[in-house]
C-alpha positions as CSV (number, residue, x, y, z in Angstrom):
1,M,52.3,91.6,-27.0
2,P,56.0,91.0,-27.7
3,T,55.9,87.3,-27.9
4,A,53.4,87.6,-30.7
5,R,55.6,89.8,-32.7
6,V,58.6,87.5,-32.0
7,L,57.1,83.9,-32.3
8,R,54.8,82.0,-34.2
9,L,54.6,78.5,-33.1
10,T,53.0,75.3,-34.1
11,R,52.9,72.0,-32.2
12,L,54.0,68.3,-33.3
13,A,51.8,66.0,-31.3
14,A,53.4,62.6,-32.3
15,R,55.6,59.9,-30.4
16,A,57.3,59.2,-34.0
17,G,61.0,60.1,-34.4
18,L,62.0,63.4,-36.0
19,A,63.2,61.6,-39.2
20,C,59.7,60.4,-39.8
21,C,58.4,64.0,-40.1
22,L,58.8,64.1,-43.8
23,L,56.9,60.9,-44.3
24,V,53.9,60.9,-41.8
25,A,51.2,63.4,-41.6
26,F,51.1,64.9,-38.1
27,L,48.4,67.0,-36.3
28,L,49.9,70.6,-36.0
29,M,48.4,72.8,-33.3
30,V,48.7,76.7,-32.9
31,G,50.4,77.5,-29.5
32,K,48.6,79.5,-27.1
33,A,50.3,82.6,-26.2
34,S,49.8,83.8,-22.5
35,S,51.0,87.2,-21.4
36,D,54.3,85.8,-20.5
37,G,55.2,83.4,-23.5
38,V,54.2,80.2,-25.5
39,R,53.5,76.9,-24.0
40,L,55.7,74.3,-25.4
41,E,54.5,70.5,-24.8
42,Q,56.8,67.7,-24.1
43,G,58.2,66.4,-27.1
44,W,59.0,68.0,-30.5
45,N,57.8,71.5,-31.2
46,L,57.8,73.3,-34.5
47,V,59.0,77.1,-34.2
48,T,59.1,79.8,-36.8
49,Y,61.4,82.3,-35.3
50,E,60.8,86.0,-36.1
51,G,63.4,87.7,-33.8
52,S,66.8,88.8,-34.8
53,T,69.8,86.6,-35.6
54,R,70.9,85.1,-32.0
55,P,72.9,82.0,-31.0
56,I,70.5,79.4,-30.0
57,S,71.8,79.4,-26.3
58,V,70.9,83.1,-26.3
59,A,67.4,82.6,-28.1
60,L,66.4,79.8,-26.2
61,S,67.7,80.9,-22.6
62,S,64.3,81.0,-20.9
63,I,64.0,77.2,-21.4
64,E,67.9,76.5,-21.1
65,D,67.1,73.6,-18.4
66,D,64.3,72.2,-20.5
67,Y,65.3,71.5,-24.2
68,L,67.4,69.0,-25.4
69,A,67.9,69.4,-29.1
70,V,67.0,71.9,-32.2
71,Y,67.1,70.5,-35.7
72,Q,66.5,72.5,-39.0
73,L,66.3,70.8,-42.3
74,D,68.6,72.2,-44.6
75,T,66.6,71.7,-47.9
76,A,69.4,72.6,-50.4
77,E,71.7,69.9,-49.0
78,G,69.1,67.5,-48.0
79,R,70.2,67.0,-44.4
80,W,69.6,67.9,-40.7
81,L,71.4,70.8,-39.0
82,T,71.5,69.7,-35.3
83,Y,72.0,71.4,-32.0
84,F,72.4,69.3,-28.7
85,P,73.0,72.0,-25.7
86,K,74.0,69.1,-23.3
87,A,76.6,67.3,-25.4
88,S,79.8,68.8,-24.3
89,T,81.7,66.9,-26.8
90,Y,79.7,67.3,-29.8
91,V,80.2,69.7,-32.5
92,P,77.1,71.3,-33.6
93,T,76.2,71.8,-37.1
94,L,73.5,74.5,-36.3
95,S,74.5,77.7,-34.2
96,N,71.9,80.5,-34.7
97,L,68.2,81.1,-35.0
98,E,67.6,83.3,-38.0
99,R,64.6,85.4,-38.7
100,G,62.0,83.2,-40.4
101,G,63.7,80.0,-40.0
102,Q,61.7,76.9,-38.9
103,Y,63.2,74.9,-36.1
104,W,62.2,71.8,-34.4
105,V,62.8,71.8,-30.7
106,Y,62.5,69.1,-28.4
107,V,61.7,69.9,-24.6
108,Q,61.6,67.2,-22.0
109,R,58.8,68.4,-20.0
110,E,56.1,71.1,-20.7
111,T,57.5,74.5,-20.6
112,E,57.0,78.1,-21.5
113,L,59.3,79.7,-24.2
114,T,59.7,83.5,-23.6
115,L,61.2,85.6,-26.4
116,D,61.7,89.5,-26.0
117,G,60.5,91.3,-29.1
118,D,62.5,94.4,-28.0
119,A,65.8,92.4,-27.6
120,P,68.5,93.8,-29.4
121,P,70.6,91.6,-32.1
122,F,73.3,89.6,-30.6
123,Y,76.1,90.3,-33.0
124,G,77.4,93.8,-32.7
125,V,80.4,95.9,-33.7
126,N,81.9,99.4,-32.9
127,S,82.6,101.9,-35.5
128,H,83.4,105.5,-36.1
129,L,81.1,105.6,-38.8
130,T,79.6,108.9,-37.7
131,W,83.2,110.7,-38.2
132,F,83.6,109.4,-41.6
133,D,84.0,112.6,-44.0
134,S,83.7,110.3,-47.1
135,D,80.5,109.0,-48.3
136,E,82.2,106.3,-50.2
137,R,84.1,105.0,-47.2
138,M,80.9,105.4,-45.4
139,D,79.0,103.3,-48.2
140,R,81.8,100.7,-48.4
141,T,82.0,100.1,-44.8
142,V,78.0,99.7,-44.2
143,Q,78.0,97.4,-47.1
144,F,80.7,95.4,-45.6
145,M,78.5,95.2,-42.1
146,D,75.8,93.9,-44.1
147,E,77.5,91.3,-45.8
148,A,79.2,90.1,-42.6
149,G,75.6,89.9,-40.8
150,V,76.5,92.8,-38.2
151,G,73.0,93.3,-36.5
152,I,73.9,96.3,-34.2
153,V,76.5,99.0,-34.5
154,R,77.7,101.1,-31.5
155,T,78.9,104.4,-32.8
156,V,79.3,108.1,-31.1
157,F,77.0,111.0,-31.2
158,D,79.4,113.2,-29.5
159,W,78.3,116.4,-27.9
160,P,81.2,118.6,-29.6
161,S,80.7,117.8,-32.9
162,I,76.8,118.0,-32.5
163,E,76.2,121.3,-30.7
164,P,79.6,123.3,-31.3
165,E,77.6,126.5,-29.9
166,P,74.9,126.5,-27.5
167,G,71.7,125.8,-29.4
168,V,73.4,125.4,-32.6
169,Y,73.3,121.9,-34.1
170,S,75.2,120.2,-36.7
171,W,73.4,116.8,-37.8
172,E,74.8,116.2,-41.3
173,R,77.4,113.6,-40.7
174,F,75.0,111.9,-38.0
175,D,72.1,111.7,-40.4
176,R,74.1,110.2,-43.1
177,A,75.3,107.2,-41.0
178,V,71.9,106.7,-39.6
179,E,70.4,106.4,-43.0
180,R,72.7,104.1,-44.4
181,L,72.2,101.5,-41.6
182,A,68.6,102.0,-41.4
183,K,68.3,101.3,-44.9
184,R,70.1,97.8,-44.4
185,G,68.1,97.2,-41.4
186,I,71.2,97.3,-38.9
187,V,70.2,98.7,-35.4
188,M,72.4,101.3,-33.7
189,L,73.5,101.8,-30.0
190,G,74.2,105.6,-30.0
191,L,77.0,106.6,-27.6
192,L,76.3,110.1,-25.8
193,D,79.5,111.3,-24.8
194,S,82.0,114.0,-24.3
195,S,81.6,117.7,-23.4
196,A,81.4,120.6,-26.0
197,A,84.1,123.2,-25.9
198,W,81.8,125.8,-24.5
199,A,80.7,123.6,-21.7
200,T,83.7,121.5,-20.7
201,S,84.8,122.0,-17.1
202,A,88.4,121.9,-18.1
203,P,90.6,124.6,-17.0
204,S,91.2,125.6,-20.6
205,L,90.8,124.0,-24.1
206,D,94.6,123.9,-23.9
207,E,94.1,121.1,-21.5
208,P,94.8,117.6,-22.9
209,N,91.7,115.6,-23.6
210,W,89.6,118.7,-22.4
211,Q,86.5,116.8,-24.1
212,K,86.4,114.3,-21.4
213,W,86.0,116.8,-18.6
214,P,82.4,116.7,-17.6
215,S,80.2,119.6,-18.3
216,K,80.6,122.3,-15.8
217,D,76.7,122.3,-16.0
218,L,75.4,118.6,-16.2
219,S,71.8,120.0,-17.2
220,A,73.3,121.4,-20.4
221,F,74.5,117.8,-21.0
222,G,70.9,116.6,-20.3
223,R,69.6,119.1,-22.8
224,Y,72.1,117.8,-25.6
225,V,71.1,114.2,-24.7
226,Y,67.3,115.3,-25.1
227,A,68.1,117.1,-28.8
228,V,69.9,114.0,-30.0
229,V,67.2,111.5,-28.9
230,E,64.2,113.4,-29.9
231,R,65.6,113.8,-33.4
232,Y,66.1,110.0,-33.7
233,D,62.9,108.8,-32.1
234,G,60.8,108.5,-35.0
235,D,57.5,110.3,-33.9
236,G,57.6,113.2,-36.7
237,V,58.5,116.2,-34.5
238,A,62.0,117.5,-35.0
239,D,63.1,114.3,-36.7
240,A,65.7,113.7,-38.9
241,P,65.0,113.2,-42.7
242,G,63.0,110.1,-42.9
243,S,62.3,109.9,-39.4
244,P,64.6,107.0,-38.4
245,V,64.4,105.4,-35.1
246,I,67.2,104.6,-32.6
247,R,66.1,102.8,-29.4
248,H,69.5,102.2,-27.7
249,W,71.4,105.1,-26.0
250,E,74.6,104.6,-23.8
251,I,75.5,107.5,-21.5
252,W,79.2,108.1,-21.9
253,N,82.1,105.6,-22.3
254,E,84.6,104.3,-19.6
255,P,83.6,106.7,-16.7
256,N,86.2,104.6,-14.4
257,L,89.1,105.7,-16.3
258,A,90.9,108.9,-15.7
259,F,91.5,109.1,-19.5
260,F,87.8,109.3,-20.3
261,W,86.6,110.9,-17.0
262,R,88.8,114.0,-16.1
263,P,90.8,114.9,-14.0
264,Q,89.8,111.7,-12.1
265,P,86.8,109.2,-11.8
266,D,84.2,110.4,-9.9
267,V,81.2,107.9,-9.5
268,E,79.0,110.3,-7.4
269,Q,79.2,112.7,-10.5
270,Y,78.8,110.1,-12.9
271,V,75.7,109.0,-11.4
272,R,74.3,112.3,-11.5
273,L,75.0,112.7,-15.1
274,L,73.5,109.2,-15.6
275,R,70.2,110.2,-13.7
276,L,69.8,113.4,-15.7
277,S,70.5,111.8,-19.0
278,Y,67.9,108.8,-18.2
279,Q,65.3,111.4,-17.5
280,A,66.2,113.2,-20.8
281,V,66.1,110.1,-22.9
282,K,62.9,108.8,-21.2
283,L,61.3,112.3,-21.8
284,A,62.2,112.4,-25.6
285,H,61.4,108.6,-26.3
286,P,59.9,106.9,-23.4
287,S,60.4,103.4,-24.7
288,A,64.0,103.7,-25.4
289,V,66.5,101.9,-23.7
290,V,69.3,103.3,-21.6
291,V,72.6,101.7,-21.4
292,M,75.1,102.3,-18.6
293,G,78.3,104.0,-19.9
294,G,80.6,101.0,-20.7
295,I,82.8,100.2,-17.9
296,A,86.4,99.2,-18.5
297,G,87.0,95.7,-17.0
298,N,84.0,94.1,-15.3
299,G,83.4,96.9,-12.8
300,V,84.1,94.5,-9.9
301,S,87.8,93.0,-9.9
302,Y,88.9,92.4,-13.4
303,P,91.6,93.1,-14.6
304,P,93.4,92.9,-11.3
305,F,96.6,94.1,-12.6
306,A,95.6,97.0,-15.2
307,L,93.3,99.1,-13.1
308,A,93.5,100.9,-9.6
309,Q,91.1,99.3,-7.0
310,E,88.9,102.3,-7.1
311,E,88.7,101.9,-10.9
312,R,87.9,98.2,-10.7
313,N,85.1,98.4,-8.3
314,F,82.9,100.9,-10.0
315,V,79.4,98.8,-10.4
316,Q,78.9,98.6,-6.6
317,Q,79.5,102.4,-6.5
318,I,77.1,103.2,-9.0
319,Y,74.6,101.1,-6.9
320,D,75.9,103.0,-3.6
321,H,75.3,106.3,-5.2
322,G,71.7,105.5,-6.1
323,G,72.2,104.6,-9.7
324,K,70.2,101.4,-9.8
325,D,67.2,103.2,-11.4
326,F,69.0,105.0,-14.0
327,F,69.9,102.5,-16.6
328,D,68.0,99.6,-18.1
329,V,71.1,97.6,-19.3
330,A,74.6,97.2,-17.6
331,N,77.6,97.7,-19.8
332,I,81.3,96.1,-19.4
333,H,84.2,95.8,-21.6
334,L,86.2,92.5,-21.6
335,Y,89.5,92.8,-23.1
336,P,91.9,89.7,-22.9
337,Y,94.9,92.0,-21.6
338,T,97.3,89.3,-23.0
339,H,98.5,88.6,-26.6
340,E,98.4,84.7,-25.7
341,L,94.8,84.4,-27.1
342,E,95.3,80.6,-27.4
343,W,96.0,80.5,-23.3
344,P,93.5,77.7,-22.2
345,D,92.1,79.5,-19.3
346,L,91.5,82.8,-21.2
347,M,87.9,82.0,-21.7
348,T,87.2,80.9,-18.4
349,T,88.8,84.1,-16.9
350,L,86.5,86.0,-19.2
351,Q,83.5,84.1,-18.3
352,D,84.3,84.5,-14.7
353,A,84.6,88.2,-15.1
354,L,81.0,88.4,-16.7
355,D,79.4,86.2,-14.1
356,E,81.1,88.2,-11.1
357,T,79.4,91.5,-12.6
358,R,76.1,89.6,-12.8
359,S,76.6,88.6,-9.0
360,V,77.1,92.1,-7.9
361,M,73.9,93.0,-9.7
362,A,72.0,90.2,-8.2
363,T,73.2,91.3,-4.6
364,N,71.7,94.9,-5.2
365,G,68.3,93.4,-6.6
366,D,69.3,94.0,-10.4
367,G,70.1,90.4,-11.3
368,D,67.2,90.4,-14.2
369,K,68.6,93.3,-16.0
370,P,70.4,92.5,-19.2
371,I,74.5,92.7,-19.4
372,W,75.9,93.8,-22.8
373,V,79.6,93.6,-23.5
374,T,80.0,96.6,-25.7
375,E,83.9,96.3,-26.3
376,I,85.6,93.0,-26.7
377,G,88.6,92.5,-29.1
378,F,92.2,92.9,-29.9
379,S,94.7,94.5,-32.0
380,T,97.1,92.7,-34.7
381,A,99.5,95.3,-33.7
382,L,99.8,94.2,-30.1
383,F,101.6,90.9,-30.9
384,P,105.5,90.7,-30.6
385,D,107.5,90.4,-33.8
386,D,108.6,86.8,-33.3
387,Y,105.4,85.6,-32.2
388,E,104.8,82.1,-33.8
389,V,101.3,82.5,-34.7
390,D,100.0,84.9,-37.3
391,P,98.2,87.6,-35.5
392,D,95.1,87.6,-37.8
393,A,94.7,83.9,-37.4
394,A,95.1,84.0,-34.0
395,I,92.3,86.9,-33.3
396,A,90.3,85.0,-35.9
397,A,90.2,81.8,-33.9
398,W,89.8,83.5,-30.6
399,L,86.8,85.8,-32.1
400,G,85.1,82.3,-32.7
401,K,85.6,81.2,-29.1
402,V,84.1,84.6,-27.7
403,Y,80.9,84.3,-29.7
404,R,80.4,80.5,-29.3
405,Q,81.4,80.2,-25.5
406,L,81.0,83.3,-23.7
407,T,77.5,83.2,-22.2
408,G,75.2,85.4,-20.2
409,A,75.5,88.6,-22.1
410,E,72.5,89.7,-24.3
411,A,74.7,91.5,-26.9
412,L,78.3,91.3,-27.8
413,F,80.2,94.1,-29.6
414,W,83.5,93.5,-31.5
415,Y,85.9,96.3,-31.1
416,M,86.3,97.6,-34.0
417,F,84.7,96.7,-37.3
418,E,87.5,99.2,-39.4
419,D,91.1,99.8,-38.6
420,E,91.5,103.3,-37.8
421,G,94.9,103.9,-39.3
422,T,98.0,102.3,-41.1
423,G,100.6,103.5,-38.9
424,E,102.3,101.6,-35.8
425,N,99.8,102.7,-33.2
426,P,98.1,99.6,-32.0
427,E,95.0,101.4,-31.3
428,G,94.5,101.5,-35.1
429,H,94.6,98.1,-35.7
430,F,91.5,96.4,-33.9
431,G,89.4,96.2,-36.9
432,L,87.7,93.3,-38.6
433,V,88.7,95.2,-42.0
434,E,91.8,97.2,-42.8
435,Y,91.8,101.0,-43.2
436,D,91.5,100.4,-46.8
437,S,88.5,98.0,-46.4
438,V,90.3,94.8,-47.0
439,P,88.7,92.1,-44.9
440,K,91.0,90.3,-42.3
441,R,90.4,86.6,-41.5
442,S,88.6,87.7,-38.5
443,Y,86.1,89.4,-40.7
444,Y,85.3,86.0,-42.5
445,E,85.0,84.3,-39.2
446,Y,82.8,86.8,-37.8
447,R,80.7,86.4,-41.0
448,N,80.6,82.4,-40.4
449,M,79.5,83.2,-36.7
450,T,76.4,85.2,-37.9
451,G,75.4,82.2,-40.3
452,P,73.2,79.1,-39.5
């Protein structure tokens, strides 16, 4: 069962305080796993955590109303690291649960801890790694990702590049990226996106952004999806070299925007594409996870000023057109839409936006599905020249708030990991590292977030 893979638990049965643990011999009992989780007794419980690195609030969300403290002994420093979830003014010295770490968890009543062994890493980034032509740049970028504690990378497996002609596949760049991340134990979210030149419904290839017109034959998109997922399902049949496994697949990017779904958003057409893609993914890899295409904004009402009403109210429309059964994970993009990242109400606004998405899902009987935020970030080139705060410092400080304070998302993907250019276009400067791989302050803040 998943719990057995994730968690080994022993129990401390004693009334003595935690500080006495090193001095007194206690009775330790192996926790009894049920089909749903592991029972924790009232008092202190010693947990050996074997999941991916996750914030304590996320890793222990199943007992959020029951636990009062988490302690870990820092043997190098000879001190206790602590986390108190209900102490609003307290600054914790412990932030994450890490694989192999041992933690004392105090619960105020007998309860059951459930941990999903198939849950994705929490700390994600976006990268165009599969578009890199240079092996050297790819190796350097993946090394920086590993050193920063990145757990999952969202990157594109675009149809035009993979199948330039019907039935003719080009895998080399994609195989290289998958291999390098797999060697370092970094998980991937594959973005299945765009229309091949021979399949696009665009009037002609002279049409701007012709890749973002949906396929004139949606079943052809489904066959491309099947081919990609089959190559990376690890079953030994038609696999990439080494049979690497990708378990998470996203269907299109921001289908509620005319820029990404030409000539204008069409939720009925997107749901048809989502259904065909879901079926193709599950046929190739039944245990794979299908992620809804990342919705610009929260898919409900956020942001109120940057999107038209039909672009904002997209999540409910997906349900209205029968899309509920064709995704395993909901997916939204939460940008701040202001350069004043120190604005006191910004995090509250973003939290309200995420909660609003959850509310719509619950109204449609889908409240138990995970939500991922697969894009959140800001560009250092979006600040005015006379801004009083150093842009990199402002983004680094805000990144810390995002990962510490935003709750309710199972995974958060910073956009982007690497800058995409050196010119003046703000789109090229969202990265944690500069184009030439020089880390920004936000990179170091991200690395700090993934530590203990």
